C-alpha positions in Angstrom: -75.2 20.1 0.6 -73.7 19.7 -1.9 -76.0 20.4 -5.4 -73.8 19.1 -8.2 -73.4 15.6 -9.6 -70.4 13.9 -9.6 -68.4 11.6 -11.9 -69.4 8.2 -11.4 -67.3 6.7 -8.6 -67.0 3.8 -7.1 -67.7 3.8 -3.1 -66.8 0.7 -1.0 -68.1 0.1 2.7 -67.5 -2.4 5.3 -68.5 -2.7 8.8 -65.7 -3.5 11.2 -65.6 -4.3 15.0 -68.6 -5.5 16.9 -71.8 -5.4 15.3 -74.1 -2.2 16.9 -77.9 -1.1 17.0 -77.9 1.2 13.6 -75.1 -0.6 11.4 -77.7 -1.4 8.8 -79.6 2.0 8.9 -76.1 3.6 8.2 -75.1 1.5 5.4 -78.5 2.3 3.8 -78.4 5.6 3.8 -74.6 5.9 2.9 -75.4 3.6 -0.6 -78.8 5.1 -0.9 -77.8 8.8 -1.3 -74.2 7.3 -3.2 -76.8 5.3 -5.9 -79.3 8.0 -5.9 -77.7 11.1 -5.2 -74.3 11.0 -6.7 -74.7 8.2 -9.2 -71.6 6.2 -7.6 -71.6 2.6 -7.2 -71.1 0.7 -4.2 -69.2 -2.4 -3.2 -70.0 -4.3 0.1 -67.1 -5.3 1.7 -68.1 -8.7 3.5 -66.7 -9.4 7.3 -65.1 -6.2 7.5 -61.1 -5.5 7.2 -60.7 -9.4 6.8 -63.5 -9.4 3.5 -61.1 -6.6 2.2 -58.1 -8.8 3.1 -59.8 -11.8 0.9 -61.5 -9.9 -1.6 -64.8 -10.6 -0.5 -67.6 -8.6 -1.7 -70.8 -7.8 -3.4 -72.5 -5.3 -5.5 -75.0 -3.3 -3.8 -78.0 -2.4 -5.2 -81.4 -1.0 -4.0 -83.2 -4.5 -3.5 -80.2 -5.0 -1.1 -81.0 -1.6 1.1 -85.0 -2.7 1.2 -86.5 -3.6 4.7 -83.2 -3.2 6.5 -83.4 0.0 8.4 -85.1 -1.9 11.2 -82.7 -5.0 11.0 -79.9 -5.3 13.7 -76.3 -6.5 13.2 -74.9 -5.7 9.9 -76.2 -7.1 6.2 -72.3 -7.0 5.2 -70.8 -9.0 8.3 -68.2 -8.0 10.6 -64.8 -9.2 12.1 -62.5 -7.8 14.4 -59.5 -8.4 12.1 -56.3 -6.3 12.7 -54.5 -6.0 9.6 -51.5 -3.8 11.1 -51.0 -6.1 14.0 -51.1 -9.6 12.1 -47.3 -8.6 10.9 -46.9 -12.6 10.3 -49.7 -13.5 8.1 -49.3 -14.1 4.8 -51.3 -15.8 1.8 -50.7 -18.3 -0.6 -48.6 -15.9 -2.7 -47.1 -14.5 0.4 -48.7 -11.0 0.4 -49.5 -9.5 4.2 -52.5 -8.4 5.2 -51.8 -4.8 4.5 -50.5 -5.3 0.9 -54.0 -7.4 0.6 -55.7 -4.6 1.5 -54.4 -2.2 -1.0 -54.1 -4.5 -4.1 -57.7 -5.4 -3.6 -58.6 -1.5 -3.2 -57.1 -1.3 -6.3 -58.6 -4.4 -8.0 -61.9 -3.2 -7.1 -60.7 0.3 -8.7 -62.3 2.3 -5.5 -62.2 5.8 -5.3 -63.2 5.4 -1.4 -63.8 3.5 1.4 -66.1 3.9 4.4 -65.7 2.1 7.5 -68.1 2.1 9.9 -66.6 0.7 13.3 -65.2 1.7 16.5 -61.7 3.1 17.9 -59.8 0.2 16.5 -61.9 0.6 13.0 -60.9 4.1 12.5 -57.4 3.4 13.8 -56.9 1.0 11.3 -58.6 3.0 8.9 -56.3 6.2 9.3 -53.1 3.8 9.2 -55.0 3.3 5.6 -55.3 6.8 4.8 -51.2 6.7 5.8 -50.8 3.9 3.3 -52.2 6.0 0.3 -56.0 4.5 0.6 -58.9 7.0 0.4 -60.9 6.7 3.1 -64.0 8.0 5.1 -64.9 6.9 9.1 -68.4 6.8 10.2 -68.5 6.2 14.2 -70.3 3.1 15.5 -70.0 1.6 19.3 -72.5 0.9 21.9 -69.1 2.4 24.2 -69.8 6.1 23.0 -66.2 6.8 23.4 -64.9 8.0 19.9 -63.0 11.9 20.3 -64.4 14.4 18.9 -67.3 13.0 18.7 -70.8 13.5 21.1 -72.7 10.3 20.3 -72.1 7.4 18.1 -74.9 5.6 16.8 -75.7 2.0 18.7 -75.1 4.0 22.6 -79.0 4.8 22.6 -80.2 1.4 22.0 -77.5 -0.3 24.5 -78.5 2.2 27.1 -82.4 1.4 26.5 -81.9 -2.4 26.9 -79.6 -2.0 30.0 -81.7 0.4 31.8 -84.9 -2.1 30.9 -82.9 -4.7 32.8 -82.1 -2.7 35.7 -85.2 -1.6 36.1 -86.5 -5.6 35.8 -83.7 -6.3 38.7 -85.1 -4.0 40.8 -88.3 -6.0 40.9 -86.5 -9.1 41.9 -84.2 -7.5 43.8 -87.0 -6.2 46.3 -88.8 -9.3 46.7 -85.8 -11.3 47.6 -83.9 -8.6 49.7 -80.9 -8.9 47.8 -78.3 -6.9 46.4 -78.0 -7.6 42.2 -74.8 -6.6 40.9 -75.5 -6.2 36.7 -72.4 -5.9 34.4 -72.4 -3.6 31.6 -70.3 -3.4 28.7 -67.7 -0.8 28.3 -64.1 -2.0 28.6 -62.3 1.5 28.7 -64.8 4.1 29.2 -67.8 4.0 31.3 -70.3 5.9 29.7 -73.0 3.5 29.1 -72.8 2.3 33.0 -73.3 5.4 33.8 -75.9 6.4 31.8 -77.9 3.3 32.3 -77.0 3.7 36.1 -78.6 7.3 36.9 -81.6 6.2 34.0 -82.4 2.9 36.0 -81.9 4.1 39.6 -79.0 2.3 40.5 -77.1 3.0 43.7 -73.6 2.2 42.9 -72.2 2.7 39.4 -68.8 1.7 38.9 -67.0 2.8 35.8 -63.4 2.3 34.6 -62.6 6.0 35.4 -63.1 6.2 38.7 -61.4 3.1 40.6 -63.8 1.9 43.3 -63.0 0.8 46.8 -65.0 -2.0 48.0 -64.8 -0.7 51.6 -66.6 2.1 50.4 -69.4 0.2 48.4 -69.7 -2.0 51.6 -70.4 1.2 53.7 -72.8 3.0 51.4 -74.8 -0.4 50.9 -74.8 -1.0 54.9 -75.9 2.3 55.7 -78.9 1.9 53.1 -79.7 -1.5 55.0 -79.4 0.6 58.4 -82.1 2.7 56.9 -84.5 0.0 56.0 -83.5 -0.4 52.1 -83.4 -4.2 51.8 -82.2 -4.2 48.4 -79.7 -2.4 46.0 -78.6 -2.2 42.5 -75.0 -2.2 41.5 -74.1 -1.4 38.0 -70.6 -2.1 37.2 -68.8 -1.4 33.8 -67.3 -4.6 32.2 -63.9 -2.4 32.6 -63.8 -1.4 36.0 -60.9 -1.8 38.2 -60.1 -1.4 41.7 -58.1 1.1 43.5 -55.3 -1.4 44.1 -55.4 -2.1 40.3 -55.8 1.5 38.6 -51.5 2.0 38.7 -50.9 -1.6 37.1 -50.0 -1.9 33.8 -51.4 -3.7 30.9 -49.9 -6.7 31.7 -49.7 -6.9 35.2 -53.7 -6.0 35.3 -54.0 -8.7 32.6 -52.9 -10.9 35.1 -55.0 -9.8 37.9 -57.8 -10.1 35.8 -56.7 -13.9 34.9 -56.6 -14.7 38.4 -60.0 -14.0 38.7 -63.3 -16.6 38.8 -65.9 -15.0 36.1 -65.8 -11.4 35.5 -65.7 -8.3 37.0 -69.3 -8.7 38.0 -68.8 -11.7 39.8 -65.3 -10.2 41.7 -67.3 -7.6 43.3 -70.3 -9.3 44.0 -68.2 -11.6 46.0 -66.2 -8.4 47.5 -69.5 -7.0 48.8 -71.0 -10.6 50.0 -67.4 -10.8 52.1 -67.5 -6.7 53.3 -71.3 -6.9 54.0 -72.9 -10.7 54.6 -75.5 -9.7 52.7 -77.2 -11.4 49.7 -75.6 -11.1 46.5 -76.7 -12.2 42.7 -75.0 -11.2 39.6 -76.0 -10.6 36.2 -74.1 -10.2 33.4 -75.8 -8.3 30.5 -72.9 -9.1 27.6 -74.0 -9.3 24.0 -77.8 -8.3 25.1 -76.7 -5.0 24.7 -75.5 -5.2 20.9 -78.4 -7.1 19.6 -81.6 -6.3 18.6 -83.8 -3.3 16.3 -82.3 0.1 16.5 -84.1 2.7 18.6 -85.9 5.7 16.8 -82.7 7.6 17.9 -80.2 5.6 16.5 -81.9 4.9 13.3 -82.1 8.7 12.5 -78.4 9.4 13.9 -76.9 6.3 11.4 -79.4 7.7 8.6 -77.7 11.5 9.4 -74.2 10.0 9.8 -74.5 7.9 6.4 -75.9 10.4 4.2 -72.9 13.1 5.6 -70.5 10.2 4.2 -72.1 10.1 1.4 -71.2 14.0 0.9 -67.8 14.1 1.9 -67.3 11.0 -0.9 -68.7 13.1 -3.7 -66.4 16.0 -2.5 -63.7 14.3 -2.2 -63.0 14.6 1.6 -60.9 11.8 2.4 -58.7 10.8 5.6 -62.0 12.2 7.8 -64.4 11.0 10.2 -68.1 12.0 10.3 -68.6 13.4 13.9 -71.5 14.6 15.6 -70.5 18.1 17.6 -73.5 19.9 19.0 -76.0 18.4 16.7 -73.8 19.0 13.2 -72.3 16.3 11.5 -68.8 17.8 10.6 -65.6 15.9 9.6 -63.0 15.5 11.5 -59.4 14.1 10.5 -59.1 10.4 11.3 -55.3 11.1 12.6 -57.4 13.0 15.3 -59.4 10.0 16.5 -57.1 7.0 16.2 -55.4 5.5 18.7 -57.8 7.8 21.6 -60.4 6.6 23.6 -63.0 9.4 24.8 -63.5 8.8 28.9 -65.9 10.5 31.1 -64.3 13.2 32.6 -64.4 14.0 36.7 -66.1 17.1 36.7 -69.0 15.2 33.9 -72.3 16.7 35.3 -74.0 13.4 35.0 -71.5 12.3 38.0 -72.4 15.6 39.9 -75.9 14.7 39.1 -75.5 11.2 40.3 -74.1 12.5 43.8 -76.6 15.0 44.0 -79.0 12.1 44.0 -77.6 9.9 46.1 -75.3 7.1 44.1 -72.4 5.9 45.2 -69.3 5.8 43.3 -67.0 4.3 45.6 -63.6 6.4 44.7 
């Protein structure tokens, strides 16, 4: 840790993308360290990148940071604004989104902007670095899919929620001799479904990285039924694809999904019923996985990220993201993280573990 005091700097903070448990803990740690250790002024940008476009902000004080460690959501608000994709947008003066961001960054006299967000947010952060802004990223996503980062805060809380839901479904599945399909978040990466599926004892796990064959799922469930296992749990990631969809381009896959009635969980349940004639029900967790108070693990991890980011700002280490690697917070270039997704590798130890205990991946 640095032992010197810096000249007074102005640090901006924004939270971008979907909310996640631990955001307030990270804001608290980042702002308190910046205020108390490094004597900075801290500016809270409201509603993510949209707030920077529209110049919506407030000065953060110790009063704003009091009592927020365990609070869910984000005190700054968030949005999914994509300033580099909204090329047609213009304000009343005719300026585009990126020009507005650069103008307001300068107007606020920011020395650095800390961006708390997932893949899309860090990609935008890197593009802003290329526009000349000083940016430090902090990885936040319940999907845990940011490259060069072992764990993002928000993941463990979402894992606890999804695991608890699977535990509860076990009892009703057993009572009614049903197949229960539970749809878990994870659009491009299956980390949350993989972890929750194993923790909750799911009999089938379907993740985006392993395209599924409904025939394999049906055969597995029917074999369980023959062995007297009258109920089963199927955990499916929201971004799962069938073997017929695995080589589709983005447009074709979108058209395929638009033809579905409901989300992927409903399609899988419908296919299971058609192949097995077993009574099947669906539960979609959705935004429940994002809500509520953060777990102890996520509070600690978010706090570590926040204090490290403040240290990077004091040392003027810009254009980087704080990353957890082998339990050490380090700085990785935003350019190496941008526009990439950390997917579950085929040979991941947890996949082998799940196979060993009889879990079906339906590939």
